C-alpha positions in Angstrom: 7.9 14.1 -19.7 6.0 16.2 -17.2 7.0 15.9 -13.6 4.5 17.1 -11.0 5.6 18.7 -7.8 6.9 16.4 -5.1 4.4 15.5 -2.5 5.4 14.4 1.0 3.6 12.3 3.6 4.7 13.0 7.1 5.3 9.6 8.5 7.6 11.2 11.1 4.8 13.2 12.8 2.4 10.2 12.9 5.0 7.6 13.9 6.7 9.7 16.6 3.4 9.7 18.5 3.6 6.0 19.0 6.4 6.3 21.5 4.8 9.1 23.6 3.5 7.8 26.9 0.2 9.1 28.3 -1.3 9.9 24.9 -4.6 8.5 23.8 -4.7 7.5 20.1 -7.9 7.2 18.2 -6.0 5.6 15.3 -6.7 6.0 11.6 -10.2 6.4 10.2 -11.7 2.9 9.9 -12.8 3.8 6.4 -9.2 3.9 5.4 -8.7 0.2 6.4 -11.0 -1.4 3.8 -8.4 -2.3 1.2 -10.4 -0.5 -1.5 -7.4 0.9 -3.3 -4.4 -1.4 -3.2 -1.8 -0.9 -5.9 -0.2 -4.3 -6.7 2.9 -3.3 -8.7 4.5 -6.7 -8.1 3.6 -10.4 -7.6 3.3 -11.1 -3.9 3.1 -14.4 -2.0 4.4 -16.3 1.0 7.4 -14.4 2.5 6.5 -11.0 0.9 5.9 -8.0 3.2 5.0 -4.3 2.7 2.2 -1.9 2.3 0.7 -3.8 -0.6 0.5 -6.9 1.5 -1.1 -4.9 4.4 -3.7 -3.5 2.0 -4.5 -6.9 0.6 -5.0 -8.2 4.1 -7.4 -5.3 4.8 -9.3 -6.2 1.6 -9.5 -9.9 2.6 -10.6 -9.1 6.1 -13.3 -6.7 5.0 -14.7 -9.3 2.7 -14.7 -12.1 5.2 -11.8 -14.2 3.8 -9.5 -13.4 6.7 -10.1 -13.1 10.4 -6.7 -11.9 11.7 -5.6 -8.3 11.8 -3.4 -7.1 8.9 0.3 -7.3 9.7 2.0 -6.5 6.4 3.5 -10.0 6.3 2.3 -12.6 3.8 2.2 -15.9 5.7 0.2 -19.1 5.5 -3.1 -17.5 6.7 -2.9 -14.8 4.0 -2.0 -17.4 1.4 -5.1 -19.5 2.4 -7.3 -16.4 2.4 -6.1 -15.3 -1.1 -6.8 -18.8 -2.4 -10.3 -18.7 -1.0 -10.9 -15.3 -2.6 -9.5 -16.6 -5.9 -11.8 -19.6 -5.9 -14.8 -17.4 -5.0 -13.9 -15.1 -7.8 -13.3 -17.9 -10.3 -9.7 -16.7 -10.7 -7.2 -19.3 -12.1 -4.9 -20.4 -10.9 -6.3 -20.3 -7.4 -2.9 -20.9 -5.8 -2.8 -18.3 -3.0 -0.4 -16.1 -4.8 -1.2 -12.6 -6.0 0.2 -13.0 -9.5 -0.6 -10.9 -12.6 -4.0 -12.5 -13.3 -5.2 -11.9 -9.7 -3.7 -8.4 -9.6 -5.4 -7.5 -12.8 -8.7 -8.9 -11.6 -8.6 -6.8 -8.4 -7.6 -3.6 -10.3 -10.5 -3.9 -12.7 -13.0 -4.6 -9.9 -11.7 -1.6 -8.0 -11.4 0.6 -11.1 -7.7 1.1 -10.7 -4.9 1.1 -13.3 -4.5 -2.4 -14.6 -1.0 -3.9 -13.9 0.7 -5.0 -17.1 -1.5 -2.7 -19.2 -1.0 0.7 -17.5 2.5 0.6 -16.1 2.9 3.3 -13.5 6.6 2.5 -12.9 8.0 3.4 -16.3 8.4 6.9 -17.7 8.5 8.4 -21.2 7.8 11.7 -22.9 4.0 11.1 -23.0 3.7 10.6 -19.3 3.3 12.8 -16.2 5.1 11.5 -13.1 4.5 12.1 -9.4 7.2 11.9 -6.7 6.2 11.1 -3.1 8.5 11.0 -0.1 7.8 9.7 3.4 10.0 11.1 6.1 11.0 9.6 9.4 13.7 10.8 11.7 15.0 13.2 9.1 15.4 10.5 6.4 13.2 10.4 3.4 12.1 7.4 1.4 10.9 8.5 -2.1 9.2 6.8 -5.0 8.1 7.9 -8.4 5.2 6.6 -10.5 3.9 7.8 -13.9 0.6 8.0 -15.8 -0.4 9.0 -19.3 -3.1 11.5 -18.4 -3.6 14.3 -16.0 -6.8 12.8 -14.6 -4.9 9.7 -13.4 -2.3 11.6 -11.4 -4.0 10.6 -8.2 -3.2 6.9 -9.0 0.4 7.7 -9.6 0.5 9.6 -6.3 -1.2 6.8 -4.3 1.0 4.1 -5.6 4.1 6.2 -5.0 2.9 6.9 -1.5 2.1 3.3 -0.7 5.6 2.2 -1.6 7.4 5.1 0.0 5.4 5.0 3.3 5.9 1.2 3.5 9.6 1.7 3.0 9.7 4.2 5.8 7.9 1.9 8.2 10.3 -1.0 7.2 13.4 1.1 7.9 12.0 2.5 11.1 10.8 -0.8 12.6 13.0 -3.7 11.2 11.9 -7.2 12.2 15.0 -7.9 14.2 14.5 -4.9 16.5 12.7 -5.2 19.8 9.0 -4.8 19.1 9.7 -4.4 15.4 6.9 -6.6 13.9 4.3 -5.0 16.2 5.4 -1.5 15.5 5.7 -2.2 11.8 2.1 -3.4 11.8 1.0 -0.3 13.7 2.9 1.9 11.3 1.2 0.5 8.3 -2.2 1.1 9.8 -1.7 4.8 9.0 -0.6 4.2 5.4 -3.9 4.4 3.6 -5.1 7.5 5.5 -1.8 9.3 5.1 -1.8 8.6 1.4 -5.3 9.8 1.0 -4.4 13.0 2.7 -1.2 13.4 0.7 -2.9 12.8 -2.7 -6.1 14.7 -2.0 -4.8 17.6 -4.1 -5.1 15.4 -7.2 -8.7 14.5 -6.8 
């Protein structure tokens, strides 16, 4: 088992800027908000939330299946948009849930590791693993993903980063806190760009 060096995405620096008054924010690069590289490591449906949900919503919005801004929360509108995408893509069942068949279809179309066939979560002696940590207020959220070949390390890095950054946003902006949902949504807008920057070394 080879373990690559730990990468770190500075959620702290980006997120701390949200609370500063008098600053003008350009926001993340629009190119990072297209949902081109979503890593669906789990089934997601109504009630799910996280960076993978946010990325899915970006994908659906970019392709005209969803009008609302991504929130990171999988509600009725996301469910309906997923169902429309599934029907348009001849995916069965078209039930509005991102189950294994839908996740595999997306991964193949986007040329990403296929869930269920290339498991990035497990580790063995023939794999190389990447650790990524997102830091906010001095606390780190870390995740590890593994791949079989050196050339695929960028995928392990990006999936690790997606999960870790999302966890940092969730911990920093819980739904029960004042302004939590809105700040959580804003936090996740920076996920894709931050992970691109963090994992650029593996291109």
